[in-house]
Residue frames relative to the residue before (quaternion, step in Angstrom):
aa qw qx qy qz dx dy dz
M 1.0000 0.0000 0.0000 0.0000 0.00 0.00 0.00
A 0.0953 0.7652 -0.6316 0.0811 3.65 -0.96 0.82
L 0.2446 -0.6693 0.6848 0.1528 3.49 -1.52 0.49
N 0.0420 0.7806 -0.6204 0.0626 3.55 -0.92 0.87
I 0.4196 -0.6625 0.5494 0.2884 3.61 -1.22 0.41
Y 0.1026 -0.7775 0.6172 0.0644 3.50 -1.16 0.81
L 0.1523 -0.8270 0.5380 0.0577 3.69 -0.33 1.18
N 0.1857 -0.7581 0.6118 0.1285 3.55 -1.17 0.72
F 0.2038 -0.7722 0.6008 0.0348 3.56 -1.24 0.85
D 0.3190 -0.7093 0.5786 0.2455 3.48 -1.32 0.19
G 0.8497 -0.1424 0.0605 0.5041 3.56 0.38 1.18
D 0.7289 0.3887 -0.2721 0.4935 3.60 1.16 -0.02
C 0.2800 0.7845 -0.5099 0.2146 3.66 1.13 0.37
A 0.6212 0.5477 -0.3564 0.4325 3.65 0.87 -0.67
A 0.6911 0.5058 -0.2398 0.4572 3.44 0.98 -1.13
A 0.6155 0.5552 -0.3029 0.4703 3.51 1.12 -0.91
F 0.7501 0.4296 -0.2318 0.4461 3.48 0.72 -1.12
D 0.5592 0.5527 -0.3864 0.4822 3.61 1.18 -0.36
F 0.6102 0.5451 -0.3119 0.4830 3.53 1.12 -0.85
Y 0.6969 0.4637 -0.2781 0.4712 3.64 0.71 -1.13
K 0.5963 0.5240 -0.3607 0.4896 3.70 1.12 -0.62
S 0.6874 0.4631 -0.3257 0.4549 3.64 0.81 -0.70
V 0.6458 0.5276 -0.3175 0.4515 3.53 1.13 -0.51
F 0.7899 0.3274 -0.0977 0.5092 3.49 0.78 -1.28
G 0.3842 -0.6898 0.5204 0.3252 3.72 1.10 -0.46
G 0.5608 0.6138 -0.4450 0.3327 3.56 -1.41 -0.30
D 0.3859 -0.7038 0.5452 0.2418 3.50 -1.37 -0.07
F 0.5515 -0.5686 0.4809 0.3758 3.61 -1.18 0.44
T 0.2938 -0.7113 0.6075 0.1965 3.59 -1.06 0.84
V 0.7686 0.0979 -0.0340 0.6312 3.61 1.15 -0.49
H 0.2027 0.7587 -0.6090 0.1113 3.56 -0.98 0.84
S 0.1860 0.7945 -0.5344 0.2204 3.49 0.12 1.44
T 0.3617 -0.7279 0.5626 0.1511 3.45 -1.38 0.69
F 0.6740 -0.4870 0.3420 0.4377 3.51 -1.13 0.25
A 0.5698 0.6051 -0.3692 0.4157 3.61 1.16 -0.69
E 0.6925 0.4725 -0.2613 0.4784 3.58 1.14 -0.59
A 0.4290 0.7237 -0.4308 0.3267 3.56 1.19 0.07
P 0.5189 -0.5961 0.4608 0.4038 3.71 -0.98 0.45
P 0.6675 -0.5674 0.3163 0.3640 3.59 -1.13 0.67
D 0.6308 0.5555 -0.3449 0.4178 3.63 1.16 -0.30
I 0.5857 0.5390 -0.3620 0.4851 3.44 1.31 -0.30
K 0.1629 -0.8121 0.5575 0.0552 3.66 -0.35 1.12
F 0.1087 0.7447 -0.6451 0.1324 3.56 -1.01 0.95
D 0.6284 -0.5061 0.4478 0.3853 3.50 -1.46 0.50
P 0.4956 -0.6724 0.4630 0.2966 3.72 -0.70 0.96
T 0.6082 0.5407 -0.3784 0.4411 3.69 1.01 -0.55
E 0.7057 0.4363 -0.2882 0.4780 3.63 1.11 -0.34
A 0.2900 0.7877 -0.5075 0.1948 3.68 1.12 0.34
G 0.7082 0.4610 -0.2783 0.4566 3.60 1.01 -0.77
R 0.5046 0.6355 -0.4522 0.3702 3.64 1.13 -0.17
I 0.5787 -0.6042 0.4513 0.3105 3.45 -1.38 0.62
M 0.2568 -0.7405 0.5970 0.1714 3.64 -0.70 1.04
H 0.7829 -0.1366 0.1194 0.5951 3.69 0.89 -0.78
V 0.0279 0.7662 -0.6402 0.0493 3.51 -1.15 0.85
S 0.0704 -0.7978 0.5985 0.0164 3.61 -0.98 0.88
L 0.0003 0.7757 -0.6310 0.0132 3.59 -0.93 0.91
P 0.3263 -0.7261 0.5672 0.2111 3.61 -0.55 1.12
V 0.0650 -0.7609 0.6440 -0.0456 3.41 -1.14 1.02
G 0.7763 -0.1395 0.0892 0.6082 3.64 -0.13 1.20
G 0.8144 -0.2607 0.2036 0.4768 3.62 -0.88 -0.93
A 0.6566 0.4791 -0.2959 0.5018 3.50 1.35 -0.06
V 0.2949 -0.6971 0.6153 0.2203 3.55 -1.39 -0.03
L 0.2311 -0.7262 0.6360 0.1216 3.57 -1.00 1.15
M 0.0308 -0.8120 0.5821 -0.0294 3.49 -0.78 1.06
G 0.0663 0.8365 -0.5415 0.0512 3.45 -1.24 0.42
S 0.0887 -0.7830 0.6131 0.0557 3.59 -1.22 0.20
D 0.4816 -0.5607 0.5751 0.3505 3.56 -1.41 0.10
V 0.3589 -0.6731 0.5673 0.3105 3.66 -0.97 0.57
A 0.2329 -0.7544 0.5980 0.1380 3.45 -0.95 1.00
R 0.5909 -0.5661 0.4376 0.3725 3.60 -1.04 0.85
G 0.7858 0.3205 -0.2427 0.4700 3.60 -0.96 0.83
F 0.6791 0.4082 -0.2844 0.5397 3.67 1.28 -0.25
G 0.8551 -0.1132 0.0279 0.5052 3.51 -0.40 1.34
E 0.7481 -0.3638 0.2946 0.4703 3.65 -1.26 -0.34
P 0.5800 -0.5637 0.4647 0.3603 3.51 -1.28 0.73
H 0.6019 -0.5734 0.4408 0.3385 3.55 -1.24 0.75
A 0.1440 0.7556 -0.6206 0.1520 3.52 -0.93 1.08
A 0.5774 -0.5264 0.4682 0.4128 3.62 -1.19 0.42
G 0.7394 0.3780 -0.2762 0.4839 3.54 -0.87 0.92
N 0.7685 0.2150 -0.1609 0.5807 3.64 1.14 -0.47
N 0.4987 0.6944 -0.3850 0.3477 3.49 1.26 0.25
F 0.7226 0.3145 -0.2727 0.5519 3.64 1.20 0.57
S 0.0642 -0.7224 0.6799 0.1085 3.53 -1.36 0.31
I 0.3708 -0.6473 0.6032 0.2822 3.50 -1.37 0.40
S 0.2362 -0.7626 0.5945 0.0957 3.57 -0.86 1.12
Y 0.0238 -0.7598 0.6494 0.0208 3.61 -0.80 1.14
S 0.1525 -0.7789 0.6081 0.0137 3.42 -1.03 1.16
P 0.1038 -0.8024 0.5859 0.0454 3.63 -0.11 1.29
D 0.5953 -0.5789 0.4180 0.3685 3.56 -1.26 0.28
T 0.8452 0.1899 -0.1042 0.4887 3.73 0.88 -0.56
R 0.6266 -0.5164 0.4060 0.4193 3.57 -1.17 0.35
E 0.6057 0.5649 -0.3508 0.4370 3.61 0.93 -0.84
E 0.6993 0.4596 -0.2693 0.4766 3.56 0.73 -1.03
A 0.6412 0.5040 -0.3484 0.4620 3.61 1.06 -0.71
D 0.6495 0.5244 -0.3175 0.4499 3.65 1.00 -0.80
R 0.6436 0.5144 -0.3222 0.4662 3.59 1.05 -1.00
T 0.6800 0.5186 -0.2692 0.4430 3.61 0.84 -1.09
F 0.6531 0.5061 -0.3086 0.4712 3.59 0.86 -1.03
G 0.6507 0.5437 -0.3071 0.4320 3.55 0.91 -0.97
A 0.7063 0.4857 -0.2485 0.4511 3.44 0.93 -0.92
L 0.6820 0.4848 -0.2787 0.4714 3.53 1.06 -0.90
S 0.6983 0.4817 -0.2690 0.4561 3.64 1.16 -0.65
D 0.4739 0.6939 -0.4004 0.3655 3.51 1.37 -0.38
G 0.8227 0.1462 -0.1060 0.5391 3.61 -0.47 1.12
G 0.6635 0.4313 -0.2779 0.5446 3.51 1.44 -0.09
A 0.5587 -0.6029 0.4545 0.3431 3.51 -0.92 -1.05
V 0.3074 -0.7079 0.5842 0.2512 3.62 -0.89 0.78
V 0.3031 -0.7544 0.5694 0.1217 3.58 -0.85 1.16
M 0.7675 -0.0168 0.1245 0.6286 3.45 1.07 -1.23
A 0.3607 -0.7769 0.4636 0.2266 3.60 -0.27 1.12
M 0.5908 -0.5494 0.4204 0.4152 3.62 -1.07 0.49
D 0.2517 0.7350 -0.6020 0.1842 3.48 -1.05 0.91
N 0.5895 -0.5323 0.4545 0.4032 3.58 -1.33 0.24
T 0.2805 -0.7795 0.5555 0.0714 3.42 -1.13 0.97
F 0.6288 -0.5248 0.4310 0.3787 3.71 -1.26 0.22
W 0.6927 0.4825 -0.2912 0.4501 3.49 1.19 -0.48
G 0.6228 -0.5777 0.3430 0.4009 3.59 1.21 0.22
S 0.6341 0.5239 -0.3449 0.4523 3.68 1.14 0.43
Y 0.3500 -0.6278 0.6379 0.2766 3.44 -1.37 0.12
F 0.0219 0.8734 -0.4638 0.1467 3.53 -0.22 1.41
G 0.1159 0.7761 -0.6198 -0.0033 3.57 -1.17 0.42
L 0.2270 -0.7645 0.5952 0.0988 3.57 -1.24 0.46
C 0.1357 0.8147 -0.5570 0.0872 3.54 -0.70 0.99
K 0.2839 -0.7232 0.5648 0.2783 3.59 -1.19 -0.01
D 0.4129 -0.7358 0.4710 0.2575 3.49 -0.84 0.92
K 0.7345 -0.4321 0.2962 0.4313 3.64 -1.21 0.09
F 0.6438 0.4830 -0.2939 0.5156 3.62 1.30 -0.20
G 0.5691 -0.6039 0.3967 0.3925 3.63 1.16 -0.10
I 0.5023 0.6272 -0.4549 0.3839 3.71 1.16 0.08
Q 0.3654 -0.7088 0.5674 0.2055 3.54 -1.02 0.99
W 0.1115 -0.7894 0.6034 0.0185 3.52 -1.02 0.88
M 0.0980 -0.7418 0.6545 0.1088 3.63 -0.99 0.67
V 0.1412 -0.7426 0.6534 0.0404 3.59 -0.91 0.99
N 0.0706 0.8290 -0.5391 0.1310 3.51 -0.55 1.26
V 0.0402 -0.7875 0.6150 0.0093 3.71 -0.53 1.09
D 0.3468 -0.7438 0.5421 0.1802 3.59 -0.52 1.27
L 0.2068 -0.8279 0.5101 0.1079 3.57 -0.70 1.16
G 0.4904 -0.6821 0.4067 0.3589 3.43 1.42 0.12
E 0.5904 0.5067 -0.3948 0.4887 3.71 1.17 0.34
K 0.1013 0.7965 -0.5896 0.0876 3.41 -0.88 1.14
């Protein structure tokens, strides 16, 4: 089980994470653009160079981020530019936690298997905080 911060940007995610890497050191474990997405992921072609996902281990945590693509969720704005990422060990714990967090809030993306090899969902709790629940299935 782990809690990590997920940051959202409006086109400057690569620059931000290059900066964080210069501050904290280490190497990216994932650094992918929308151009690398599977064909069923639709995005504006002008956003192909934007970051779809980046991960930088920092101590015992992982700082993660992406650029917000038009048509995926709310437009980027101060206050909605981060999520808390929770990584439980099992699907059962993911479903329980996701259900509790979304109760009184909103399901943004229901729990489901993903192309990156995880069981994943995104919701907002009743206080407006965005949560990502992600179980690594070991399938890549």
